[in-house]
C-alpha positions in Angstrom: 0.0 0.0 0.0 1.0 3.6 -0.6 3.0 5.7 1.9 2.1 8.7 -0.2 0.7 11.7 1.8 -1.3 14.7 0.7 -1.9 18.1 2.1 -5.0 20.3 1.6 -4.7 23.5 -0.4 -4.5 26.5 2.0 -7.0 28.5 -0.1 -10.1 26.6 0.9 -13.1 27.2 3.1 -14.8 24.0 4.4 -17.9 23.3 6.4 -19.4 20.1 7.6 -23.2 19.9 7.2 -25.4 16.9 7.8 -22.5 14.4 7.5 -21.2 16.0 4.3 -18.3 18.3 3.8 -18.7 21.4 1.5 -15.4 22.7 0.1 -15.2 26.2 -1.6 -11.9 27.4 -3.1 -11.0 31.0 -2.2 -9.2 32.8 -5.0 -7.9 36.4 -4.6 -9.8 36.7 -1.3 -13.1 35.9 -2.9 -15.0 32.6 -2.6 -15.4 31.1 -6.1 -19.0 29.8 -5.8 -18.7 28.5 -9.4 -16.6 25.6 -7.9 -18.2 24.2 -4.8 -17.4 20.6 -4.0 -19.4 18.2 -1.8 -18.0 15.1 -0.1 -20.3 12.4 1.2 -19.8 10.7 4.6 -16.9 8.5 3.5 -15.3 11.3 1.4 -15.6 13.5 4.5 -13.8 10.9 6.6 -11.0 10.8 4.0 -10.8 14.6 4.1 -10.5 14.5 7.9 -7.7 12.0 7.8 -5.8 14.2 5.4 -5.7 16.8 8.2 -3.5 14.4 10.2 -1.0 13.9 7.3 -2.1 10.3 7.2 -0.4 8.1 4.5 -2.8 6.6 2.0 -2.1 3.1 3.4 -3.4 4.2 6.9 -6.4 6.0 5.3 -7.3 2.6 3.7 -6.9 0.9 7.0 -9.1 3.4 8.8 -11.8 3.2 6.2 -11.8 -0.6 6.3 -12.1 -0.5 10.1 -15.0 2.0 10.0 -17.0 0.7 7.0 -17.9 -2.6 5.6 -15.4 -2.7 2.7 -12.5 -4.9 1.6 -9.0 -3.4 1.5 -8.9 -3.8 -2.3 -12.1 -2.0 -2.8 -11.2 0.7 -0.3 -7.8 1.2 -1.9 -9.4 1.7 -5.4 -12.1 4.0 -4.1 -9.8 6.1 -2.0 -7.3 6.4 -5.0 -10.2 7.7 -7.1 -11.3 10.2 -4.5 -7.7 11.4 -4.1 -7.2 11.7 -7.9 -10.4 13.8 -8.1 -9.4 16.1 -5.2 -5.9 16.5 -6.7 -7.3 17.2 -10.2 -9.5 20.0 -8.6 -6.3 21.3 -6.9 -8.0 20.8 -3.5 -5.0 18.6 -2.3 -1.4 18.4 -3.2 1.1 15.5 -2.8 3.5 15.9 0.1 7.2 15.2 -0.5 9.3 13.2 2.0 11.0 16.4 3.2 7.6 17.9 4.0 6.4 15.2 6.3 
């Protein structure tokens, strides 16, 4: 499993509402409401784990412990979520020297 870590972009406003996380990028001091992202319960848990600088392998373990999912399926699903978050520039990979 991956020891890769990610960090959240610093130009975001997030709120948790009814088990979901709403993410709004802030550009030039203004919220860009054209791009609002919503994470479901599992996506919100992944987002929380990113706060802790958790390696992907530990995120997979945490999701498997908290939800009824196999490590293989969790790994695939988490990789997809992380790819989407990275493509939207909401997260960035962390280098070894930044951990």
